[in-house]
C-alpha positions in Angstrom: 0.0 0.0 0.0 1.3 3.4 -0.9 2.6 5.9 1.7 1.7 9.5 1.1 3.2 12.7 2.3 0.9 15.4 3.8 0.0 16.4 0.3 -0.8 13.9 -2.4 -1.4 14.1 -6.1 -4.1 11.7 -7.0 -4.9 10.2 -10.4 -6.7 14.1 -13.6 -8.5 14.0 -16.8 -5.4 15.3 -18.5 -4.2 12.7 -21.0 -6.7 10.2 -19.6 -5.9 10.5 -15.9 -7.6 12.4 -13.1 -5.5 14.6 -10.7 -6.7 16.1 -7.4 -4.5 18.0 -5.0 -5.3 17.5 -1.3 -3.7 18.3 2.0 -4.7 15.5 4.4 -5.9 16.9 7.8 -3.9 14.4 9.9 -1.8 11.2 9.7 -3.5 7.9 9.2 -5.1 5.6 6.6 -7.3 7.1 3.9 -9.4 5.3 1.3 -9.7 7.1 -2.0 -12.9 6.4 -4.0 -13.4 7.4 -7.6 -17.1 6.9 -8.7 -17.5 7.8 -12.4 -19.5 7.0 -15.5 -17.4 7.2 -18.7 -19.3 8.1 -21.9 -20.3 4.9 -23.7 -19.3 2.6 -20.8 -20.7 1.2 -17.6 -20.5 3.0 -14.2 -17.2 2.4 -12.5 -15.8 2.7 -8.9 -12.0 2.6 -8.4 -10.4 2.6 -4.9 -7.0 2.9 -3.4 -5.6 3.1 0.1 -3.1 5.8 1.2 -1.2 6.0 4.4 -0.1 9.4 5.5 2.9 9.2 7.8 2.8 10.7 11.2 1.8 8.9 14.5 -0.8 6.4 15.4 -4.2 7.9 15.1 -7.1 5.8 16.5 -10.0 5.2 14.1 -13.0 7.5 14.5 -16.0 5.8 16.1 -19.2 6.5 14.3 -22.5 6.5 16.0 -26.1 6.9 14.8 -26.8 10.3 13.4 -30.2 10.9 11.8 -30.3 14.6 12.8 -31.6 17.1 10.3 -28.8 18.3 8.0 -28.3 21.7 6.6 -26.7 22.1 3.1 -26.1 25.0 0.7 -29.8 25.9 0.1 -31.9 23.2 1.8 -32.2 20.9 4.8 -32.6 17.1 4.6 -34.3 14.8 7.1 -33.8 11.0 7.1 -36.0 8.2 8.5 -35.5 4.5 7.8 -37.9 1.6 7.6 -37.3 -0.5 9.6 -36.2 2.1 12.2 -33.1 0.0 13.0 -31.8 -1.5 9.7 -30.7 -5.1 9.6 -27.9 -6.5 7.4 -29.2 -8.5 4.5 -32.7 -7.1 4.7 -34.2 -4.4 2.5 -34.2 -0.9 4.1 -36.2 2.1 2.9 -34.4 5.4 3.4 -36.9 8.2 3.3 -35.6 11.7 2.7 -37.5 14.9 3.1 -36.0 18.0 1.5 -37.0 21.5 2.7 -37.8 23.7 0.9 -39.1 21.3 -1.7 -39.4 23.7 -4.5 -36.7 24.3 -7.1 -35.3 20.7 -7.1 -33.6 19.7 -10.3 -32.2 16.5 -11.7 -28.5 16.2 -11.1 -26.5 13.9 -13.4 -29.8 12.4 -14.7 -31.3 11.6 -11.3 -33.4 13.4 -8.6 -30.8 12.3 -6.0 -27.7 10.3 -5.5 -26.7 8.2 -2.5 -23.4 6.6 -1.5 -23.3 4.3 1.5 -19.9 3.2 2.8 -19.2 0.9 5.7 -17.0 2.2 8.5 -14.2 -0.1 7.3 -14.7 1.1 3.7 -15.2 -2.5 2.4 -18.8 -2.1 1.4 -19.8 0.7 -1.0 -23.1 1.2 -2.7 -24.1 4.0 -5.1 -27.9 4.3 -5.8 -30.7 6.6 -6.9 -34.2 7.1 -5.5 -36.8 4.6 -6.6 -39.5 7.0 -5.6 -38.9 10.5 -6.8 -40.7 13.0 -8.9 -39.1 16.4 -8.1 -41.1 16.8 -4.9 -39.7 17.2 -1.4 -40.1 13.5 -0.5 -37.9 10.7 -1.9 -37.2 7.1 -1.1 -34.1 5.1 -1.7 -33.9 1.3 -1.2 -30.8 -0.4 0.1 -29.7 -3.8 1.4 -26.8 -3.2 3.8 -24.6 -6.3 3.2 -23.1 -6.6 6.7 -23.7 -5.5 10.3 -21.6 -2.4 10.5 -21.9 1.4 10.9 -22.5 3.0 7.5 -21.9 6.6 6.5 -24.6 7.6 4.0 -24.1 10.6 1.7 -26.9 12.1 -0.3 -26.8 14.7 -3.0 -29.6 16.9 -4.4 -29.6 19.8 -6.8 -31.8 22.8 -6.0 -31.8 26.0 -8.1 -28.5 25.2 -9.7 -26.6 24.3 -6.5 -25.5 20.8 -5.6 -26.2 20.0 -1.9 -24.4 17.1 -0.1 -25.2 15.9 3.4 -24.2 12.8 5.4 -26.0 10.6 7.9 -24.6 7.7 10.0 -26.7 4.5 10.0 -25.9 1.6 12.3 -26.9 -1.8 10.9 -27.4 -4.7 13.1 -27.1 -8.5 12.7 -30.3 -10.5 11.9 -31.7 -11.8 15.2 
């Protein structure tokens, strides 16, 4: 696995490669995720792991966070059904966007969701299965393992892309 300095130059779309300059906030392990859809090809997700030298940094512990999120020009509220998601079972993630006017499709969909397990092994990108430009949308997801998942959602409203994150603990089937 590569070792990075405090600033890394990651793969640009110059000559077929993607570059992104970033200053990592602290030493530790970082997973780099590239989620893209090349013209005339299938959606792709590429990953890499970087280690930034420095001292031992304990992993952050994630806990449930369904609090209302504020973004650029809207707020987003999350509820799940079942209320406590179970690995291997279907979960509905219901999102309510406020204000609900001015929503626009972004990259061909009313919303985008990326769910990543806390160990960054499981990654799922999906779109709402119930959405019509109104303030209410539903995504369906089957979380593969009992873990804590960070779930990012994106919506476009009045030309601005809004991104928020929730933390969803997923338990083992009883």
